[in-house]
C-alpha positions in Angstrom: 0.0 0.0 0.0 1.3 3.5 -0.9 1.5 5.7 2.1 1.9 9.4 2.7 3.0 11.2 5.8 0.9 14.2 6.8 3.0 17.4 7.0 3.1 19.1 10.4 2.2 22.6 8.9 1.9 24.6 5.7 5.6 25.2 5.4 6.4 21.5 5.4 3.6 20.8 3.0 5.0 23.3 0.5 8.5 21.8 1.0 7.1 18.4 0.1 5.5 19.8 -3.0 8.8 21.4 -4.1 10.6 18.1 -3.5 8.1 15.9 -5.3 7.5 18.3 -8.2 11.0 17.5 -9.5 9.8 13.9 -10.0 6.9 14.7 -12.4 7.3 13.1 -15.8 6.2 15.4 -18.6 7.9 13.8 -21.7 5.5 10.8 -22.1 2.4 10.9 -24.2 0.5 8.5 -22.0 -1.9 5.7 -23.1 -4.0 6.5 -26.1 -7.6 7.7 -25.5 -10.2 4.9 -25.8 -7.7 2.1 -24.9 -7.2 0.0 -21.8 -8.6 1.0 -18.5 -9.2 4.5 -17.0 -10.0 5.2 -13.3 -11.9 8.2 -11.8 -11.1 9.3 -8.3 -13.1 11.7 -6.1 -13.6 12.6 -2.5 -16.5 13.9 -0.3 -16.2 15.5 3.1 -18.2 15.8 6.3 -16.4 18.7 7.9 -18.4 18.6 11.1 -17.1 15.1 11.8 -13.7 15.4 10.0 -14.6 12.4 7.8 -13.4 12.1 4.2 -14.6 9.4 1.8 -12.8 8.5 -1.4 -13.9 6.5 -4.4 -12.0 4.9 -7.3 -14.1 3.6 -10.2 -12.4 1.8 -13.1 -14.0 2.0 -16.6 -13.3 0.2 -19.8 -12.0 3.2 -21.8 -13.6 2.0 -25.0 -17.1 1.3 -23.8 -17.2 3.3 -20.5 -18.6 0.2 -18.7 -17.7 -0.1 -15.0 -15.0 -2.8 -14.5 -14.2 -2.3 -10.8 -14.9 0.1 -7.9 -13.7 0.7 -4.4 -14.1 3.1 -1.6 -12.1 4.2 1.5 -13.0 6.3 4.5 -10.6 8.2 6.7 -10.2 11.2 8.9 -9.2 14.7 7.6 -5.7 15.1 8.8 -4.7 18.5 7.3 -6.5 21.8 7.4 -8.1 23.5 4.4 -5.5 25.6 2.6 -5.9 26.6 -1.0 -3.1 25.0 -3.1 -2.6 22.2 -0.5 -5.8 20.3 -0.8 -3.9 17.1 -1.9 -2.7 16.6 1.7 -6.4 16.4 2.8 -7.4 14.0 0.1 -4.5 11.8 -1.0 -4.2 9.4 1.9 -7.8 8.2 1.5 -7.6 8.3 -2.3 -4.5 6.0 -2.1 -6.5 3.7 0.1 -9.3 3.5 -2.4 -6.9 2.8 -5.3 -5.2 0.1 -3.2 -8.5 -1.6 -2.6 -9.2 -2.1 -6.3 -8.8 -5.6 -7.7 -7.9 -4.4 -11.2 -5.1 -2.2 -12.4 -6.2 1.5 -12.6 -4.7 2.3 -16.0 -4.9 6.1 -16.5 -6.3 8.0 -13.5 -8.6 11.0 -13.8 -8.7 13.4 -10.9 -11.5 16.0 -10.3 -8.8 18.7 -9.8 -5.6 20.0 -11.1 -2.1 18.9 -12.2 0.1 21.6 -13.8 -2.8 24.1 -13.5 -1.8 24.8 -9.9 0.0 27.8 -8.4 3.0 25.6 -7.6 2.6 23.4 -10.7 1.9 20.5 -8.5 -1.8 19.8 -7.9 -3.5 16.6 -6.9 -3.1 14.9 -10.3 0.6 15.5 -10.2 1.0 14.5 -6.6 -1.0 11.3 -7.0 0.9 10.4 -10.2 4.3 10.8 -8.5 3.3 8.7 -5.5 1.8 5.9 -7.5 3.8 6.0 -10.7 0.5 6.0 -12.7 -0.3 8.2 -15.6 -2.7 10.9 -14.2 -4.6 13.8 -15.6 -6.7 16.6 -13.9 -10.1 17.6 -15.1 -11.5 20.5 -13.0 -14.8 22.3 -13.2 -13.3 25.7 -12.5 -10.0 27.4 -13.7 -8.6 28.2 -10.2 -6.3 31.2 -10.6 -5.5 31.1 -14.3 -6.8 33.1 -17.2 -8.3 31.9 -20.5 -10.2 33.1 -23.5 -13.6 31.6 -24.0 -13.3 28.7 -26.4 -15.7 28.4 -29.4 -19.0 26.7 -28.7 -18.6 23.3 -30.4 -17.5 20.1 -28.6 -13.8 19.7 -28.8 -13.1 23.5 -29.1 -10.5 24.7 -26.6 -8.3 27.6 -25.5 -5.1 27.7 -23.5 -5.2 28.1 -19.7 -2.4 30.6 -19.0 -0.3 31.5 -16.0 0.8 35.1 -15.5 4.1 34.4 -17.2 2.3 33.1 -20.3 2.9 29.4 -19.7 0.2 27.1 -20.9 -0.7 25.1 -17.8 -3.8 23.5 -19.2 -6.7 24.0 -21.5 -10.3 25.2 -21.3 -12.0 22.4 -23.2 -15.6 22.3 -24.5 -16.9 18.8 -23.9 -20.5 19.4 -25.1 -21.8 22.0 -27.6 -22.7 25.3 -25.8 -21.9 24.0 -22.3 -19.3 25.5 -20.0 -15.8 24.1 -20.5 -13.9 22.0 -18.2 -10.2 22.6 -17.4 -7.8 19.9 -18.3 -4.2 19.7 -17.2 -1.4 17.2 -17.2 -0.6 15.4 -13.9 2.1 12.8 -14.6 3.2 10.6 -17.5 0.9 12.2 -20.0 0.8 15.2 -22.4 -1.8 17.8 -22.8 -3.1 16.6 -26.2 -3.6 13.1 -24.8 -5.2 14.4 -21.6 -7.8 16.4 -23.7 -8.4 13.4 -26.0 -9.2 11.2 -22.9 -11.5 13.9 -21.5 -13.5 14.1 -24.7 -13.9 10.3 -24.9 -14.9 10.1 -21.3 -17.3 13.1 -21.5 -19.4 11.3 -24.1 -22.8 12.3 -22.7 -22.2 15.0 -20.1 -20.0 18.0 -19.4 -17.7 16.1 -16.9 -16.0 12.8 -17.6 -17.9 9.6 -16.8 -15.1 8.6 -14.5 -15.7 11.7 -12.4 -19.5 11.2 -12.4 -19.2 7.6 -11.3 -16.6 8.4 -8.6 -18.6 11.4 -7.3 -21.7 9.3 -6.9 -19.8 6.5 -5.1 -17.8 8.6 -2.7 -21.0 10.5 -1.7 -22.7 7.2 -0.9 -19.6 6.0 1.0 -19.7 9.3 3.0 -23.4 8.9 3.8 -22.8 5.3 5.0 -19.9 6.4 7.2 -21.8 9.3 8.8 -24.8 7.0 9.5 -22.3 4.5 11.1 -21.1 7.2 13.5 -24.6 8.1 14.4 -25.3 4.5 15.4 -22.5 4.5 17.9 
């Protein structure tokens, strides 16, 4: 089982990010869209009880059929700090991934990779710790700017940092629907990440991996909270 030590404070967390960021692999294309397996991960919180539930759902990349699924429940061990959310989520996400009976293939996070102030969001962090190819597909652009992409499915515009670096793309997954924000995490490139996102967002704005993992982690959280009430 992959483990992670919770930093003692924000300074240590940023130091960990700086150390691990050097291990991100950016010169691999990653698995081709529509091939192999692809896994969505997501988390849900009960802040009152400091409970976090994570889900990992494996899909056949060609058919989007569910192949495997797993959940894990833990305690929130790090405070909410923008830019450091991975430290709240990753321990339980790793536990959910470890509970799978199939290989994850490419992993899709509901969050960021390079599109992060320190260029090391959840998708990058998770990729370095597991060695898996990982991409981030977020619903909002965080702190970066972009021009509105054209309105047809597949249209995109670059997501830009203040220095002009392209850290991701605003990608239209359905005609006339708000874009999602795609970034590389680890062992993929941006073209491949966008191709996967379009294949996975066949029917809805967000990838099917995210939809499935979101539903499952919310149910796991409800079950965990009900369990605490019964004690």
